[in-house]
C-alpha positions as CSV (number, residue, x, y, z in Angstrom):
1,M,44.8,-69.4,-35.0
2,D,44.8,-69.2,-31.1
3,T,41.1,-68.9,-30.1
4,S,42.0,-69.3,-26.4
5,H,40.3,-66.7,-23.8
6,H,43.6,-65.1,-22.1
7,D,41.8,-64.7,-18.8
8,L,42.3,-66.3,-15.5
9,P,40.3,-69.6,-16.2
10,G,41.9,-69.7,-19.7
11,L,45.4,-69.6,-17.8
12,F,44.3,-72.4,-15.4
13,K,43.1,-74.5,-18.5
14,Q,46.3,-73.8,-20.1
15,L,48.3,-75.1,-17.0
16,G,46.1,-78.3,-17.0
17,L,44.3,-77.0,-13.7
18,P,40.6,-77.1,-12.9
19,A,39.4,-73.8,-14.1
20,D,36.2,-73.2,-12.5
21,A,35.7,-70.5,-10.0
22,H,35.7,-72.5,-6.8
23,A,38.9,-74.3,-8.0
24,I,40.7,-71.2,-8.7
25,R,39.8,-69.8,-5.2
26,A,41.0,-72.8,-3.5
27,F,44.2,-72.8,-5.8
28,I,45.0,-69.2,-4.6
29,A,44.2,-69.8,-1.0
30,S,46.4,-72.8,-0.8
31,H,49.4,-71.8,-2.8
32,P,50.6,-68.4,-1.2
33,L,53.6,-66.9,-3.0
34,D,56.2,-65.1,-1.3
35,P,56.2,-61.3,-3.2
36,E,60.0,-62.0,-3.4
37,T,59.6,-65.2,-5.6
38,N,58.8,-65.0,-9.2
39,I,55.8,-66.8,-10.1
40,E,57.7,-69.2,-12.4
41,E,59.9,-70.1,-9.5
42,A,57.2,-71.0,-7.2
43,P,57.8,-74.7,-6.0
44,F,54.3,-75.9,-6.7
45,W,54.6,-75.8,-10.5
46,S,55.6,-78.8,-12.8
47,S,58.8,-77.8,-14.9
48,S,56.3,-77.7,-18.1
49,Q,54.1,-75.2,-16.1
50,A,56.9,-73.1,-14.9
51,A,58.6,-72.9,-18.4
52,F,55.1,-71.9,-20.1
53,L,54.8,-69.2,-17.4
54,K,58.1,-67.8,-17.7
55,Q,58.0,-67.9,-21.3
56,S,54.6,-66.1,-21.3
57,L,56.3,-63.1,-19.3
58,D,59.6,-63.2,-21.1
59,D,57.9,-62.7,-24.5
60,D,55.3,-60.6,-23.4
61,A,52.9,-62.8,-24.8
62,E,49.1,-62.7,-24.8
63,W,49.1,-64.6,-21.4
64,A,51.5,-62.3,-19.6
65,E,48.4,-60.3,-18.3
66,A,46.7,-63.4,-16.8
67,V,50.2,-64.5,-15.5
68,D,50.8,-61.1,-13.7
69,A,47.2,-61.4,-12.4
70,L,47.6,-64.7,-10.8
71,A,51.0,-63.6,-9.4
72,N,49.3,-60.7,-7.8
73,L,46.3,-63.2,-6.3
74,L,49.0,-65.6,-5.2
75,T,51.0,-62.8,-3.2
76,G,47.9,-60.9,-2.0
Protein backbone atom coordinates (compact mmCIF):
# COMPACT_ATOMS: atom_id res chain seq x y z
CA MET A 1 0.00 0.00 0.00
CA ASP A 2 1.39 3.39 -1.03
CA THR A 3 1.41 5.71 1.98
CA SER A 4 3.32 8.52 0.27
CA HIS A 5 2.05 12.06 0.55
CA HIS A 6 1.23 13.07 -3.01
CA ASP A 7 2.04 16.72 -2.47
CA LEU A 8 4.94 18.90 -3.61
CA PRO A 9 7.36 17.88 -0.83
CA GLY A 10 6.41 14.25 -1.42
CA LEU A 11 7.07 14.65 -5.14
CA PHE A 12 10.51 16.12 -4.45
CA LYS A 13 11.29 13.15 -2.20
CA GLN A 14 10.05 10.78 -4.90
CA LEU A 15 12.39 12.48 -7.38
CA GLY A 16 15.31 12.13 -4.96
CA LEU A 17 15.55 15.86 -4.34
CA PRO A 18 15.72 17.78 -1.05
CA ALA A 19 12.14 18.38 0.03
CA ASP A 20 12.26 21.10 2.66
CA ALA A 21 10.52 24.39 1.86
CA HIS A 22 13.77 26.30 1.30
CA ALA A 23 15.15 23.65 -1.09
CA ILE A 24 11.90 23.55 -3.06
CA ARG A 25 11.85 27.35 -3.43
CA ALA A 26 15.52 27.34 -4.48
CA PHE A 27 14.91 24.59 -7.05
CA ILE A 28 11.95 26.44 -8.56
CA ALA A 29 13.91 29.72 -8.70
CA SER A 30 16.91 28.11 -10.39
CA HIS A 31 15.10 25.83 -12.86
CA PRO A 32 12.83 27.97 -15.05
CA LEU A 33 10.80 26.06 -17.60
CA ASP A 34 9.67 27.49 -20.92
CA PRO A 35 5.85 27.30 -21.07
CA GLU A 36 6.15 25.48 -24.41
CA THR A 37 8.24 22.68 -22.87
CA ASN A 38 6.59 19.71 -21.18
CA ILE A 39 7.90 19.25 -17.66
CA GLU A 40 9.28 15.78 -18.39
CA GLU A 41 11.28 17.20 -21.32
CA ALA A 42 13.17 19.74 -19.22
CA PRO A 43 16.94 19.29 -19.54
CA PHE A 44 17.56 19.33 -15.79
CA TRP A 45 15.95 15.93 -15.05
CA SER A 46 17.79 12.64 -15.03
CA SER A 47 16.34 10.02 -17.36
CA SER A 48 14.66 8.21 -14.47
CA GLN A 49 13.14 11.44 -13.10
CA ALA A 50 11.83 12.37 -16.55
CA ALA A 51 10.36 8.89 -17.02
CA PHE A 52 8.61 9.09 -13.64
CA LEU A 53 7.13 12.51 -14.44
CA LYS A 54 5.96 11.37 -17.89
CA GLN A 55 4.43 8.16 -16.56
CA SER A 56 2.67 10.03 -13.77
CA LEU A 57 1.04 12.38 -16.27
CA ASP A 58 0.34 9.74 -18.95
CA ASP A 59 -1.34 7.42 -16.44
CA ASP A 60 -3.07 10.28 -14.60
CA ALA A 61 -1.51 8.68 -11.54
CA GLU A 62 -1.79 9.87 -7.95
CA TRP A 63 1.31 12.02 -8.54
CA ALA A 64 -0.18 13.81 -11.59
CA GLU A 65 -1.65 16.67 -9.58
CA ALA A 66 1.68 17.39 -7.85
CA VAL A 67 3.53 17.13 -11.19
CA ASP A 68 1.10 19.64 -12.71
CA ALA A 69 1.57 21.96 -9.74
CA LEU A 70 5.35 21.80 -10.12
CA ALA A 71 5.10 22.48 -13.85
CA ASN A 72 3.00 25.57 -13.13
CA LEU A 73 5.50 26.81 -10.56
CA LEU A 74 8.43 26.28 -12.92
CA THR A 75 6.75 28.17 -15.76
CA GLY A 76 5.39 30.81 -13.39
